[in-house]
DODRENMI-539045 format. One record per residue (C-alpha): residue in three letters; x, y, z. Coordinates in Angstrom, 3 decimals, m for minus. Example, Ala and Ser with C-alpha at 12.3 -4.5 7.8 and 13.67 -1.06 7.14 Angstrom:
NODE   aa      east     north        up
NODE  Ala    12.300    m4.500     7.800
NODE  Ser    13.670    m1.060     7.140
***
This chain:
NODE   aa      east     north        up
NODE  Unk     0.038     0.066     0.080
NODE  Unk     2.460     2.439    m1.117
NODE  Unk     2.194     5.736    m3.026
NODE  Unk     0.559     5.555    m6.401
NODE  Unk     3.098     4.679    m9.156
NODE  Unk     2.713     6.280   m12.532
NODE  Unk     0.551     3.871   m14.303
NODE  Unk    m1.830     3.904   m11.330
NODE  Unk    m2.171     7.749   m11.538
NODE  Unk    m2.634     7.636   m15.315
NODE  Unk    m5.425     5.198   m14.828
NODE  Unk    m7.260     7.666   m12.578
NODE  Unk    m6.479    10.477   m14.948
NODE  Unk    m7.946     8.519   m17.934
NODE  Unk   m10.865     7.521   m15.855
NODE  Unk   m12.030    10.730   m13.948
NODE  Unk   m10.183    13.577   m15.854
NODE  Unk   m10.753    16.859   m14.100
NODE  Unk   m12.438    14.898   m11.428
NODE  Unk    m9.185    13.572    m9.829
NODE  Unk    m6.748    15.646    m7.869
NODE  Unk    m3.143    14.952    m7.042
NODE  Unk    m2.021    18.407    m5.812
NODE  Unk    m0.562    18.282    m2.366
NODE  Unk    m2.491    21.381    m1.236
NODE  Unk    m5.939    19.924    m2.157
NODE  Unk    m4.882    16.444    m0.875
NODE  Unk    m4.172    17.859     2.561
NODE  Unk    m7.663    19.362     2.868
NODE  Unk    m9.186    15.763     2.658
NODE  Unk    m6.960    14.467     5.451
NODE  Unk    m9.259    15.547     8.258
NODE  Unk   m12.560    16.022     9.504
NODE  Unk   m14.632    18.384    11.758
NODE  Unk   m12.480    17.583    14.996
NODE  Unk    m9.243    19.187    16.177
NODE  Unk    m7.004    16.469    16.842
NODE  Unk    m4.873    16.951    20.061
NODE  Unk    m0.792    16.980    19.444
NODE  Unk    m0.244    14.022    21.592
NODE  Unk    m2.559    11.713    19.421
NODE  Unk    m1.524    13.044    16.004
NODE  Unk     1.559    10.843    16.061
NODE  Unk    m0.284     7.863    16.867
NODE  Unk    m2.356     8.258    13.543
NODE  Unk     0.375     9.479    11.193
NODE  Unk     0.123    11.301     8.053
NODE  Unk    m3.456    10.931     6.755
NODE  Unk    m2.711    12.799     3.594
NODE  Unk    m4.240    10.717     0.791
NODE  Unk    m2.452    10.069    m2.549
NODE  Unk    m5.466    11.137    m4.832
NODE  Unk    m8.931    12.430    m4.164
NODE  Unk   m11.577    11.175    m7.041
NODE  Unk   m15.144    12.500    m7.677
NODE  Unk   m16.984     9.552    m9.113
NODE  Unk   m20.519    10.751   m10.437
NODE  Unk   m21.971     7.318   m11.019
NODE  Unk   m22.463     3.826    m9.495
NODE  Unk   m20.904     2.528   m12.559
NODE  Unk   m17.722     4.524   m12.013
NODE  Unk   m17.903     3.216    m8.245
NODE  Unk   m17.834    m0.172    m9.442
NODE  Unk   m14.855     0.400   m11.805
NODE  Unk   m12.729     2.263    m9.209
NODE  Unk   m13.388    m0.550    m6.444
NODE  Unk   m12.308    m3.451    m8.748
NODE  Unk    m9.318    m1.399    m9.855
NODE  Unk    m8.678    m0.508    m6.079
NODE  Unk    m8.688    m4.244    m5.068
NODE  Unk    m6.607    m5.142    m8.072
NODE  Unk    m3.748    m2.684    m7.371
NODE  Unk    m4.233    m3.111    m3.466
NODE  Unk    m4.858     0.623    m2.917
NODE  Unk    m6.850     1.686     0.072
NODE  Unk   m10.322     3.575    m0.440
NODE  Unk   m11.703     5.965     1.978
NODE  Unk   m15.109     7.272     1.472
NODE  Unk   m16.174    11.009     2.216
NODE  Unk   m19.414    12.761     2.426
NODE  Unk   m19.032    16.284     3.874
NODE  Unk   m16.851    15.041     6.770
NODE  Unk   m19.180    16.565     9.488
NODE  Unk   m18.348    14.181    12.028
NODE  Unk   m15.371    14.059    14.439
NODE  Unk   m14.793    10.281    14.626
NODE  Unk   m12.069    10.104    12.157
NODE  Unk   m14.046     7.903     9.912
NODE  Unk   m13.281     9.788     6.859
NODE  Unk    m9.320     9.979     7.695
NODE  Unk    m7.330     7.967     5.084
NODE  Unk    m5.008     6.273     7.614
NODE  Unk    m3.466     4.081     4.953
NODE  Unk    m3.514     7.050     2.404
NODE  Unk    m4.617     5.635    m0.878
NODE  Unk    m7.527     7.356    m2.662
NODE  Unk   m10.046     9.480    m0.888
NODE  Unk   m13.483     8.788    m2.633
NODE  Unk   m15.401    12.239    m2.491
NODE  Unk   m19.268    11.931    m3.060
NODE  Unk   m19.955    15.352    m3.833
NODE  Unk   m20.862    14.772    m7.597
NODE  Unk   m23.125    11.820    m6.675
NODE  Unk   m25.796    14.190    m5.519
NODE  Unk   m28.849    13.429    m7.661
NODE  Unk   m32.475    13.130    m6.378
NODE  Unk   m33.211     9.856    m8.277
NODE  Unk   m37.247     9.464    m7.277
NODE  Unk   m39.738    10.802    m4.859
NODE  Unk   m42.793     8.452    m4.320
NODE  Unk   m45.446    10.562    m2.799
NODE  Unk   m47.945     7.369    m2.448
NODE  Unk   m45.186     5.400    m0.804
NODE  Unk   m43.849     8.043     1.090
NODE  Unk   m40.184     7.264     0.230
NODE  Unk   m37.098     9.229    m1.577
NODE  Unk   m34.487     7.374    m3.616
NODE  Unk   m31.248     9.593    m3.774
NODE  Unk   m27.588     9.275    m4.570
NODE  Unk   m25.447     8.831    m1.384
NODE  Unk   m23.885    12.545    m1.849
NODE  Unk   m27.058    14.478    m1.685
NODE  Unk   m27.201    17.143     0.967
NODE  Unk   m30.338    16.855     3.492
NODE  Unk   m31.177    20.540     2.968
NODE  Unk   m31.252    20.153    m0.852
NODE  Unk   m33.831    16.949    m0.657
NODE  Unk   m35.807    18.763     1.992
NODE  Unk   m36.317    21.511    m0.618
NODE  Unk   m37.356    19.153    m3.403
NODE  Unk   m39.601    17.508    m1.176
NODE  Unk   m41.278    20.774    m0.230
NODE  Unk   m42.380    21.032    m3.799
NODE  Unk   m44.424    17.858    m3.466
NODE  Unk   m45.799    19.007     0.085
NODE  Unk   m43.717    16.329     1.949
NODE  Unk   m40.683    16.551     4.134
NODE  Unk   m38.034    14.279     6.043
NODE  Unk   m38.908    12.294     8.810
NODE  Unk   m35.854    13.582    10.574
NODE  Unk   m32.381    15.021     9.730
NODE  Unk   m29.221    15.511    11.553
NODE  Unk   m28.325    18.579    13.338
NODE  Unk   m25.994    19.270    10.346
NODE  Unk   m28.623    19.195     7.976
NODE  Unk   m27.090    22.208     5.754
NODE  Unk   m24.020    20.210     5.031
NODE  Unk   m24.114    16.440     5.725
NODE  Unk   m25.324    13.940     3.146
NODE  Unk   m27.619    11.092     3.113
NODE  Unk   m25.072     8.290     2.352
NODE  Unk   m22.787     9.867     5.074
NODE  Unk   m25.400     9.790     7.682
NODE  Unk   m26.039     6.137     6.910
NODE  Unk   m22.552     5.207     6.908
NODE  Unk   m21.919     7.046    10.150
NODE  Unk   m24.942     6.466    11.886
NODE  Unk   m27.001     8.656    14.457
NODE  Unk   m30.058    10.747    15.581
NODE  Unk   m31.195    14.184    14.967
NODE  Unk   m34.111    16.478    14.642
NODE  Unk   m37.228    14.415    14.581
NODE  Unk   m35.741    11.367    16.299
NODE  Unk   m37.876    11.451    19.097
NODE  Unk   m40.844    10.272    16.877
NODE  Unk   m38.768     8.522    14.213
NODE  Unk   m35.863     6.802    16.210
NODE  Unk   m32.301     6.274    14.788
NODE  Unk   m31.862     7.317    11.253
NODE  Unk   m30.944     3.616     9.991
NODE  Unk   m34.512     2.862    11.020
NODE  Unk   m35.981     4.990     8.405
NODE  Unk   m33.911     3.572     5.426
NODE  Unk   m35.949     1.339     3.225
NODE  Unk   m32.797     0.046     1.537
NODE  Unk   m29.367     0.932     0.141
NODE  Unk   m27.387    m0.141    m3.011
NODE  Unk   m24.047    m0.765    m2.033
NODE  Unk   m20.730    m1.486    m4.172
NODE  Unk   m18.886    m4.413    m2.654
NODE  Unk   m15.255    m4.792    m2.843
NODE  Unk   m15.672    m7.357    m5.571
NODE  Unk   m17.309    m4.966    m7.733
NODE  Unk   m20.866    m6.369    m7.492
NODE  Unk   m23.731    m4.046    m6.507
NODE  Unk   m25.912    m5.510    m3.805
NODE  Unk   m29.246    m3.893    m2.489
NODE  Unk   m29.470    m4.159     1.458
NODE  Unk   m32.821    m3.792     3.245
NODE  Unk   m34.392    m4.823     6.459
NODE  Unk   m32.086    m6.617     9.168
NODE  Unk   m29.339    m6.906     6.232
NODE  Unk   m28.922    m3.044     6.736
NODE  Unk   m26.772    m3.764     9.824
NODE  Unk   m23.890    m4.741     7.837
NODE  Unk   m23.645    m1.387     6.047
NODE  Unk   m25.193     1.218     8.443
NODE  Unk   m22.872     2.762    11.155
NODE  Unk   m19.903     1.249     9.696
NODE  Unk   m18.269     4.271     7.884
NODE  Unk   m18.094     2.218     4.551
NODE  Unk   m15.837    m0.603     5.751
NODE  Unk   m17.959    m3.340     3.917
NODE  Unk   m19.059    m1.488     0.796
NODE  Unk   m19.496     1.898    m0.716
NODE  Unk   m23.171     3.228    m0.578
NODE  Unk   m24.090     4.544    m3.958
NODE  Unk   m27.795     5.279    m3.288
NODE  Unk   m30.527     4.822    m0.606
NODE  Unk   m34.297     4.828    m0.338
NODE  Unk   m35.552     6.843     2.773
NODE  Unk   m38.980     7.213     4.204
NODE  Unk   m40.434    10.785     4.393
NODE  Unk   m43.802    12.278     5.448
NODE  Unk   m46.257    14.826     4.688
NODE  Unk   m45.095    18.385     4.952
NODE  Unk   m47.380    19.911     7.914
NODE  Unk   m47.202    23.177     9.873
NODE  Unk   m45.406    22.696    13.085
NODE  Unk   m45.878    24.557    16.428
NODE  Unk   m43.088    25.168    18.904
NODE  Unk   m42.899    25.273    22.867
NODE  Unk   m39.812    26.259    24.930
NODE  Unk   m39.580    24.965    28.380
NODE  Unk   m37.271    25.844    31.196
NODE  Unk   m36.029    23.267    33.771
NODE  Unk   m34.062    24.057    36.962
NODE  Unk   m32.075    20.930    37.124
NODE  Unk   m31.411    17.624    35.159
NODE  Unk   m33.520    15.461    37.449
NODE  Unk   m36.406    17.538    36.954
NODE  Unk   m35.609    17.611    33.203
NODE  Unk   m35.502    13.914    33.102
NODE  Unk   m38.866    13.533    35.145
NODE  Unk   m40.412    15.978    32.509
NODE  Unk   m39.658    14.063    29.551
NODE  Unk   m40.547    10.673    31.069
NODE  Unk   m43.748    12.064    31.918
NODE  Unk   m44.204    13.110    28.257
NODE  Unk   m43.165     9.570    26.971
NODE  Unk   m45.587     7.950    29.511
NODE  Unk   m48.204    10.314    28.585
NODE  Unk   m47.729     9.509    24.759
NODE  Unk   m47.678    13.297    23.968
NODE  Unk   m47.623    13.418    19.917
NODE  Unk   m44.120    15.404    19.899
NODE  Unk   m42.071    15.123    16.656
NODE  Unk   m38.802    16.494    18.019
NODE  Unk   m37.524    17.174    21.752
NODE  Unk   m34.077    18.782    21.936
NODE  Unk   m32.417    20.658    24.885
NODE  Unk   m29.454    22.593    25.913
NODE  Unk   m28.012    22.902    29.474
NODE  Unk   m27.439    26.156    31.622
NODE  Unk   m23.824    26.474    30.498
NODE  Unk   m24.837    26.282    26.722
NODE  Unk   m27.362    29.016    27.315
NODE  Unk   m24.913    31.331    29.073
NODE  Unk   m22.320    30.995    26.144
NODE  Unk   m24.820    31.544    23.750
NODE  Unk   m25.633    34.748    25.370
NODE  Unk   m21.974    35.565    25.157
NODE  Unk   m21.314    34.473    21.612
NODE  Unk   m20.900    37.231    18.908
NODE  Unk   m23.885    37.983    16.640
NODE  Unk   m23.817    37.657    12.775
NODE  Unk   m22.503    40.893    11.482
NODE  Unk   m22.532    42.953     8.278
NODE  Unk   m19.578    45.280     8.116
NODE  Unk   m19.276    45.369    11.779
NODE  Unk   m23.049    45.588    12.362
NODE  Unk   m25.076    43.088    13.866
NODE  Unk   m27.797    41.913    11.543
NODE  Unk   m29.891    39.561    14.154
NODE  Unk   m31.329    40.180    17.329
NODE  Unk   m29.841    39.179    20.826
NODE  Unk   m32.234    36.922    22.637
NODE  Unk   m31.072    36.270    26.025
NODE  Unk   m31.862    32.689    27.551
NODE  Unk   m32.345    31.962    31.164
NODE  Unk   m29.803    30.084    33.078
NODE  Unk   m31.782    26.631    32.888
NODE  Unk   m32.048    23.459    31.115
NODE  Unk   m34.117    24.777    27.938
NODE  Unk   m36.112    22.231    26.065
NODE  Unk   m37.437    22.935    22.622
NODE  Unk   m40.701    20.920    21.628
NODE  Unk   m41.630    20.740    17.974
NODE  Unk   m45.042    19.306    17.129
NODE  Unk   m47.684    19.365    14.329
NODE  Unk   m50.091    22.029    14.589
NODE  Unk   m52.899    19.551    14.257
NODE  Unk   m51.627    18.081    17.759
NODE  Unk   m51.584    21.596    19.740
NODE  Unk   m54.345    20.847    22.022
NODE  Unk   m53.008    17.286    22.423
NODE  Unk   m49.670    18.734    23.348
NODE  Unk   m50.203    22.148    25.071
NODE  Unk   m53.381    20.909    26.924
NODE  Unk   m51.462    18.423    28.945
NODE  Unk   m48.146    20.425    29.755
NODE  Unk   m49.454    22.320    32.732
NODE  Unk   m50.159    19.027    34.787
NODE  Unk   m46.739    17.818    33.653
NODE  Unk   m44.803    20.903    34.461
NODE  Unk   m45.872    21.312    38.051
NODE  Unk   m44.200    18.456    39.659
NODE  Unk   m40.797    19.449    37.791
NODE  Unk   m40.966    23.041    38.778
NODE  Unk   m40.747    23.632    35.218
NODE  Unk   m42.389    26.798    33.281
NODE  Unk   m43.238    27.604    29.613
NODE  Unk   m40.429    30.168    28.100
NODE  Unk   m41.443    32.941    25.819
NODE  Unk   m42.456    32.200    22.196
NODE  Unk   m39.604    34.466    21.231
NODE  Unk   m37.121    32.186    22.857
NODE  Unk   m38.881    29.076    21.396
NODE  Unk   m38.591    30.674    17.829
NODE  Unk   m35.032    31.577    18.411
NODE  Unk   m33.904    28.278    19.575
NODE  Unk   m35.686    26.648    16.576
NODE  Unk   m34.207    28.910    14.000
NODE  Unk   m30.730    28.489    15.279
NODE  Unk   m30.886    24.629    15.926
NODE  Unk   m28.260    24.119    13.322
NODE  Unk   m25.779    26.607    14.951
NODE  Unk   m24.643    24.819    18.134
NODE  Unk   m21.118    25.728    16.992
NODE  Unk   m21.625    29.379    17.232
NODE  Unk   m19.860    28.982    20.753
NODE  Unk   m16.809    27.583    19.241
NODE  Unk   m15.606    31.372    18.697
NODE  Unk   m15.194    31.573    22.130
NODE  Unk   m12.798    28.851    22.417
NODE  Unk   m11.695    28.926    19.630
NODE  Unk   m11.712    25.322    19.880
NODE  Unk   m14.030    22.695    21.323
NODE  Unk   m13.302    19.335    23.052
NODE  Unk   m16.032    16.843    21.825
NODE  Unk   m17.750    14.412    23.972
NODE  Unk   m20.542    12.663    22.520
NODE  Unk   m22.600     9.838    24.250
NODE  Unk   m25.894     7.993    24.331
NODE  Unk   m27.455     7.259    27.723
NODE  Unk   m30.977     5.723    29.091
NODE  Unk   m33.437     8.604    29.864
NODE  Unk   m33.489     6.862    33.074
NODE  Unk   m30.019     7.987    33.756
NODE  Unk   m30.225    11.622    32.354
NODE  Unk   m30.264    13.528    35.908
NODE  Unk   m27.502    11.149    37.329
NODE  Unk   m25.238    11.547    34.441
NODE  Unk   m25.564    15.254    34.194
NODE  Unk   m25.041    15.740    37.828
NODE  Unk   m22.067    13.547    37.980
NODE  Unk   m20.523    15.320    34.924
NODE  Unk   m20.903    18.632    36.689
NODE  Unk   m19.376    17.244    39.892
NODE  Unk   m16.322    15.705    38.004
NODE  Unk   m15.637    17.901    35.112
NODE  Unk   m14.360    21.581    36.486
NODE  Unk   m14.402    22.847    32.873
NODE  Unk   m17.202    24.721    31.614
NODE  Unk   m19.024    22.032    29.428
NODE  Unk   m21.848    23.038    27.105
NODE  Unk   m24.334    20.182    26.099
NODE  Unk   m26.953    19.741    23.655
NODE  Unk   m29.413    16.826    24.010
NODE  Unk   m31.724    14.825    21.372
NODE  Unk   m34.293    12.712    23.206
NODE  Unk   m35.219     9.438    21.220
NODE  Unk   m38.855     8.154    22.443
NODE  Unk   m37.838     4.477    21.322
NODE  Unk   m34.062     3.738    21.138
NODE  Unk   m32.016     0.561    20.513
NODE  Unk   m33.579    m1.453    23.221
NODE  Unk   m36.883    m0.221    22.830
NODE  Unk   m36.510     2.221    25.849
NODE  Unk   m36.154     5.915    25.634
NODE  Unk   m32.394     7.102    25.083
NODE  Unk   m30.763    10.467    25.106
NODE  Unk   m27.774    11.776    22.839
NODE  Unk   m25.755    14.254    24.581
NODE  Unk   m23.720    16.238    22.465
NODE  Unk   m20.908    17.840    24.847
NODE  Unk   m18.170    20.382    23.957
NODE  Unk   m15.617    22.060    26.330
NODE  Unk   m14.128    25.260    24.981
NODE  Unk   m10.523    25.272    24.548
NODE  Unk    m7.392    26.299    22.325
NODE  Unk    m5.920    23.371    20.292
NODE  Unk    m2.992    25.844    19.695
NODE  Unk    m1.800    25.128    23.414
NODE  Unk    m0.451    22.230    24.719
NODE  Unk    m2.930    22.225    27.411
NODE  Unk    m5.473    21.087    24.824
NODE  Unk    m4.452    17.826    25.435
NODE  Unk    m5.323    17.797    29.014
NODE  Unk    m8.817    19.122    28.159
NODE  Unk    m9.184    16.569    25.799
NODE  Unk    m8.620    13.861    28.393
NODE  Unk   m12.075    14.918    29.977
NODE  Unk   m13.961    13.617    27.094
NODE  Unk   m12.827    10.307    28.416
NODE  Unk   m14.157    11.111    31.805
NODE  Unk   m17.551    12.002    30.266
NODE  Unk   m17.421     8.688    28.409
NODE  Unk   m16.657     6.501    31.665
NODE  Unk   m19.574     8.677    33.414
NODE  Unk   m22.053     7.618    30.327
NODE  Unk   m20.794     3.893    30.574
NODE  Unk   m21.109     3.631    34.250
NODE  Unk   m24.861     4.514    33.895
NODE  Unk   m25.394     2.150    31.094
NODE  Unk   m24.552     4.440    28.201
NODE  Unk   m22.152     4.066    25.410
NODE  Unk   m20.158     5.952    22.763
NODE  Unk   m22.177     7.752    20.061
NODE  Unk   m20.148     5.954    17.301
NODE  Unk   m16.865     3.900    16.733
NODE  Unk   m14.951     5.399    13.741
NODE  Unk   m11.396     5.479    14.055
NODE  Unk   m10.948     6.438    17.882
NODE  Unk   m13.606     4.107    19.473
NODE  Unk   m13.300     0.880    17.162
NODE  Unk   m12.439    m1.264    20.342
NODE  Unk   m15.717    m0.235    21.774
NODE  Unk   m17.620    m1.762    18.788
NODE  Unk   m19.403    m4.599    20.830
NODE  Unk   m20.755    m1.952    23.118
NODE  Unk   m21.773     0.826    20.496
NODE  Unk   m23.241    m1.789    18.073
NODE  Unk   m24.042    m4.586    20.178
NODE  Unk   m21.613    m8.004    20.546
NODE  Unk   m23.645    m9.991    18.309
NODE  Unk   m23.884    m7.339    15.601
NODE  Unk   m20.186    m6.504    16.074
NODE  Unk   m19.262   m10.324    15.519
NODE  Unk   m21.370   m10.647    12.236
NODE  Unk   m19.818    m7.452    11.064
NODE  Unk   m16.327    m8.780    11.402
NODE  Unk   m17.185   m11.873     9.606
NODE  Unk   m18.980   m10.127     6.609
NODE  Unk   m15.901    m7.685     6.452
NODE  Unk   m13.626   m10.656     6.275
NODE  Unk   m15.653   m12.385     3.528
NODE  Unk   m16.194    m9.462     1.127
NODE  Unk   m12.896    m7.485     1.735
NODE  Unk   m10.192   m10.070     2.676
NODE  Unk    m7.362    m7.551     1.661
NODE  Unk    m9.019    m4.632     3.885
NODE  Unk    m9.147    m2.119     1.078
NODE  Unk   m12.501    m0.202     2.196
NODE  Unk   m11.779     2.300     4.859
NODE  Unk    m9.288     0.335     6.762
NODE  Unk    m8.698     0.862    10.580
NODE  Unk   m12.225     2.050    11.292
NODE  Unk   m15.211     0.626    13.508
NODE  Unk   m13.730    m2.971    14.055
NODE  Unk   m10.217    m2.270    12.805
NODE  Unk    m6.925    m2.291    15.164
NODE  Unk    m5.248     0.778    15.591
NODE  Unk    m2.549     2.243    17.885
NODE  Unk    m4.922     5.329    18.691
NODE  Unk    m7.486     2.940    19.906
NODE  Unk    m5.334     1.076    22.087
NODE  Unk    m3.853     4.434    23.671
NODE  Unk    m7.363     5.766    24.099
NODE  Unk    m8.429     2.563    25.925
NODE  Unk    m5.421     2.728    28.162
NODE  Unk    m6.134     6.650    28.725
NODE  Unk    m9.670     5.672    30.003
NODE  Unk    m8.432     2.884    32.207
NODE  Unk    m6.092     5.538    33.822
NODE  Unk    m8.960     8.338    33.712
NODE  Unk    m9.100     9.139    37.389
NODE  Unk    m5.159    10.052    37.151
NODE  Unk    m5.491    11.907    33.901
NODE  Unk    m8.907    14.123    35.050
NODE  Unk    m7.104    16.241    37.485
NODE  Unk    m4.686    17.600    34.732
NODE  Unk    m7.612    18.764    32.723
NODE  Unk    m9.470    20.238    35.502
NODE  Unk    m6.454    22.212    36.681
NODE  Unk    m6.438    23.968    33.089
NODE  Unk    m7.762    27.746    33.673
NODE  Unk   m10.602    27.974    31.270
NODE  Unk   m10.419    31.013    29.051
NODE  Unk   m14.002    32.033    27.540
NODE  Unk   m14.269    34.898    24.782
NODE  Unk   m12.463    35.932    21.569
NODE  Unk    m9.109    36.851    22.403
NODE  Unk    m7.134    37.737    19.118
NODE  Unk    m3.812    39.256    20.373
NODE  Unk    m1.243    39.703    17.444
NODE  Unk    m0.984    38.986    13.662
NODE  Unk     0.430    35.410    12.856
NODE  Unk     2.694    35.153     9.977
NODE  Unk     1.307    38.493     8.690
NODE  Unk    m2.080    37.410     8.993
NODE  Unk    m4.331    40.060    11.087
NODE  Unk    m5.045    38.895    14.709
NODE  Unk    m8.619    38.752    14.358
NODE  Unk    m8.781    36.703    11.095
NODE  Unk    m6.065    34.482    12.808
NODE  Unk    m8.603    33.771    15.619
NODE  Unk   m11.369    33.259    13.123
NODE  Unk    m9.503    30.542    11.275
NODE  Unk    m9.467    28.307    14.383
NODE  Unk   m13.142    29.418    15.414
NODE  Unk   m14.232    27.778    11.954
NODE  Unk   m15.971    24.668    13.083
NODE  Unk   m15.412    22.920     9.533
NODE  Unk   m19.040    22.033     9.436
NODE  Unk   m19.149    22.775     5.713
NODE  Unk   m22.397    24.737     5.848
NODE  Unk   m20.977    27.225     3.595
NODE  Unk   m20.012    24.821     0.972
NODE  Unk   m23.306    24.129    m0.910
NODE  Unk   m23.884    27.854    m1.433
NODE  Unk   m20.711    29.016    m2.290
NODE  Unk   m20.607    30.177    m6.131
NODE  Unk   m16.792    29.560    m6.151
NODE  Unk   m17.039    26.225    m4.797
NODE  Unk   m20.043    25.326    m6.871
NODE  Unk   m18.289    26.075   m10.053
NODE  Unk   m15.082    23.899    m9.182
NODE  Unk   m16.183    21.410    m6.748
NODE  Unk   m12.838    21.164    m4.764
NODE  Unk   m12.266    21.830    m0.985
NODE  Unk    m9.797    24.446    m1.516
NODE  Unk   m12.293    26.573    m3.207
NODE  Unk   m14.831    26.603    m0.194
NODE  Unk   m14.669    29.077     2.995
NODE  Unk   m13.699    25.997     5.063
NODE  Unk   m10.917    24.950     2.923
NODE  Unk    m9.344    28.215     3.111
NODE  Unk    m9.880    28.503     6.959
NODE  Unk    m8.077    25.165     7.440
NODE  Unk    m5.194    26.018     4.781
NODE  Unk    m4.642    29.584     6.876
NODE  Unk    m4.035    27.354     9.981
NODE  Unk    m1.616    25.217     8.035
NODE  Unk     0.172    28.305     6.750
NODE  Unk     0.140    30.035    10.248
NODE  Unk     1.625    26.931    11.659
NODE  Unk     4.414    26.921     9.269
NODE  Unk     3.245    23.691     7.224
NODE  Unk     2.158    25.701     4.124
NODE  Unk     3.523    28.599     2.052
NODE  Unk     1.573    30.771    m0.264
NODE  Unk     1.863    30.075    m3.985
NODE  Unk     0.112    31.291    m7.058
NODE  Unk    m2.561    28.836    m6.613
NODE  Unk    m3.559    29.935    m3.223
NODE  Unk    m3.493    33.461    m4.111
NODE  Unk    m5.654    33.027    m7.096
NODE  Unk    m8.018    30.961    m4.671
NODE  Unk    m8.434    33.695    m2.220
NODE  Unk    m8.938    36.386    m4.807
NODE  Unk   m11.401    34.572    m6.980
NODE  Unk   m14.185    34.975    m4.227
NODE  Unk   m17.324    36.610    m5.679
NODE  Unk   m17.948    38.343    m2.263
NODE  Unk   m21.517    37.471    m2.375
NODE  Unk   m21.479    36.970     1.339
NODE  Unk   m23.649    33.918     1.423
NODE  Unk   m21.011    32.174     3.469
NODE  Unk   m21.586    34.873     6.099
NODE  Unk   m25.121    33.908     6.546
NODE  Unk   m24.618    30.295     6.432
NODE  Unk   m21.697    30.087     8.852
NODE  Unk   m22.493    28.024    11.993
NODE  Unk   m20.235    30.143    14.023
NODE  Unk   m21.487    33.454    12.702
NODE  Unk   m17.969    34.374    11.561
NODE  Unk   m17.186    37.339     9.204
NODE  Unk   m16.070    35.394     6.471
NODE  Unk   m16.160    37.480     3.506
NODE  Unk   m14.759    40.845     5.045
NODE  Unk   m11.981    38.508     6.566
NODE  Unk   m10.963    37.968     2.856
***
């Protein structure tokens, strides 16, 4: 599995033409995901810069590419929008990154069956806009809806907006067409989906999928404030027990509310273009339900709220939280980095888990929760998306990162698990996927991909980084004090220029969450299709430049200057960065 030779490069050029790239600058932009990797962990993973990036546009091209890769022993790493932070898109064995950007067609919408069939690279927001023309909409969607892809969510797995009613995303997939390592195309449905869902493409490349959809109906919103996590748990459980017809139930913790109040607003030439809505220091729950179910929900709420000492908040807060449901990363500007900690816990443990986290973690940790009425075991579950503001440029980031393992350990103590496996938690596959499923997955992987060509090292793979994190969690009580002793710094703190990059722009480069919301609407990217032409790609390149790993050349000068200054990126940014003025 060495570097591509001349013959292999020639093959890719002949097959893909302008849809293959060997430029080092470009390849580096496909070597990472949304997460900021701690400096102590990077050496354990090694250089993840691929040898090439290709952009197929059809299932037939995927078939030819996979057959060639197996024959030449070239690893393939599938990539949607890289909107997760579990390392699933990192090409740890280099080889070729398969970018699904051009496989973004909506193939068929069936209003009668209430299904939609799409290519794997279609973005959720694009699909939802098309469904709206038919008075249809998605049953659920990820909180990264403006950027993430259908195939990426199936490959990674997860829950999101609408999961209270609809459950986990793979449960809403009718079928998926998958290109197997031998080049055959197989359709998976029903229980067979366990072999390709949540596994980051290690068993096959998803080319298209059919998902369940629903009629488009007017929604109503209610925001509720709870004083503590045990009351929050009691209230949610009562909603489940009373079978309130709620479509989506999400919440944030008081620290998140506090930092949202401090986060900068979206600006235009230095002037705010959105209003400041101050949130109370409470657990803020946002309910979304169909307008036809208004009485069934709001009519029952008063009796449910009273025992929990909860109260209904203003409609202004409800509308604000719903409008900004995709902008969780706005608090990243205060870091300018975030240490992620994502876990799944039983609803019955919510109060204890949240309390123990507050007791053991001295750093300010912001949390968003997604409630699933019927989880994997038929019982209510809660996805906790936790983030600790920090600064990846400083060595102390490594210590703060260790606290994510503390949160994982607390969750597991109370019957929880990691949100996903990816690269970092492959050793936890039996806990995340279930022991029987993990065993079947290993057997299927060995059968269809004996050369380990497809996304090696992920989900059930064995990598040094997984061993290291396993040992670190074992010694978590010894590591935790180091993270807790780091003095937290919250708020934008630009100090001085870095390699002639203005201080504020240098800060914004790290404040960029790499979410990808800016990509689909960017005129410059749309006409070219490569990460270097996107706002997030430029921010990442600036980080590399400021850290001395890249230098200006004519290509990057042109890339910066060719921006059309349309400012759509400013409006889309999940961190409300002043992107165009920074250019």
